C-alpha positions, 0 to 999 in steps of 0.5 A: 428736220431742222437743227433746232429739232434733232431726232428724239424718239418718243414712246407715247403712252396712247395709240389709236389701233383697232378702231379705238384709243388704247395703250401703246403696248396693245398695238401688235401685228403678227410678223407674217402680215404683209405690213411686216413682210412687205412693208405694205402701208400708206400714211399721212403726217398731220400737224396740230397746233394750239390756237389763238382762241385756246382750242387745239386744231389739226391742219387740212384734215380733209386734204390729208384724208383724201390723199391717204385714200389716193395712196391706198387706192394706188396700192389696192389697200381698202380704206373705208373710214369716213372723213368724220370718223377720221377726224374724230379718231385724230382728236380722240387720241391727242386728247389723251396726250395734250401738253400746253407748251407743245404742239403735236404731229400725228402719223396716220398709217394704214397697214395691211393686216390680212391678205396675200398679194392683193387677195382678201386684203384687209387693213387697219388705221393706226394713229401715233401722236408725237409732241413737237415744239411750237413756232418755226424751226431754225434755219438748217444746212443741206447737201445734194445726195448721190441717191436718186428719187425713184420714177413713176414707173418703178415706185410711184412717188405720189404714193405716200408709203414707207417703201418710198422712203427707203432711198430717203433713209439711205440719203439720211445716212449719207447726210449724217456722215456729211453733217447735214440733217436733210439731203436733196434728192435729184431725179433720173434726169439730174434735176431737183425733186425734193429733200428726203421728206419735204418739198423744196422752194427757191427764190430767184429775182423775187419769184418763188420756184418749186419743182412740179410733181412730174419731176419726182416731187411729192404732191405737197399739201403745204406747198399748195398752201404756200402758193395760195399765201404767195398769191395774197402777198403779191409774191410770184409763184412758179412750178417748173423744173429746177436744175441742180446748179440753180440751188447754188446760185439761188437768192433764197432756199427753203424746205416745206412740209407738214412736219418742217413747216417752212424751214429756211436753208442757210447753205447747200454743200457749203455755199451760203445764202444771204438774207432770206426776206421773202421766205421768212415773210411767207413762213411768218404768214404761214405760222399766223395762219396755222395758229389762228392768229391771222386765218387764211382760207387755204388753211382749213383747221379742225379745232376742238376745245381742249379736254381734261385729262382723260382716263383710260378708255373703258373696256367691256366687262367679262361675263359674270359667273352666277356667284357674282350676281349679288355683288354686281347688283350691289355695284349697280346700285352704287353706280345709280347713286353715283349717276345722280351726282352733278358731275356727269349726268345722264342728260350730259352723257346723252348730249355728248354721245349725240354730238358729232363735234364731241363724238370722239370725246364721248367714246373715250369717256363712256366707251362708245 
């Protein structure tokens, strides 16, 4: 995380849990579930930005959904939600939390809620959304951690699971003591893998280099986008192993991820970099792509027009006692009169409910 954006814990009012948007305090797991006992989950982080046309757009939803499915498959966690349902769930949550002056980051976590050691496993998708400043992060400094990335034979790094971030937590604590907000993790061979939560890119003699997945680097969606941008910009891009000492003599260095975008690194272990024109140009092009100012085919956006502030999702009514019938009949008559008002007509309700584009919004408005 960049120096401009220090860690600030947020407690959003709304959360997606149990198949719908609800108040955060309603999202509760039993302490004996494998999600709690063994930290069994897989997750994705998705960025959503205000677009040049005024809409609100998520970046690379399908690729994040597919990667979540791959992680779930490797940990034998069932995940049956379709891409359309996943997309609707994302938009239904952020519509409750919009702030015009800030973008958002959503953590999509698939928790194991039932089962034991892989038997009768059941899961639930939980979405939590956090506000995030617009624009690119400020440059940062970093260092090389004494902790190492796990191997594919022990804790596969291509699984995006919370347990894979235990070493990242230790490196984060180490970095805090040394004054670094991010730390570089090496693999078992002493070569560069990634930082605690982002991919690494360095520039030498005009070429951008990044470690390949077999070096312990997570299969980054944002790195794939950067590679496509470089191709269009005429900048050579190569995936190859990177030695530890190469970072100190590189011309430029940056960290790249959904959360951190493309953050320039101004020094590593006290060794400063000079001007960074290549990574700066890529970062600016990336920002224009994800905000719709200058679209690029490698940046797929799921955009929807901003909704008005929505009230709490409707809840099913409790069964009425016989004595309640007259009062309910009166209330029904009043609602029938209200339905005649032009504010939300029956035809509009039907149109919204049938529209895949507004399915999440219709569910929130009408309890669908």
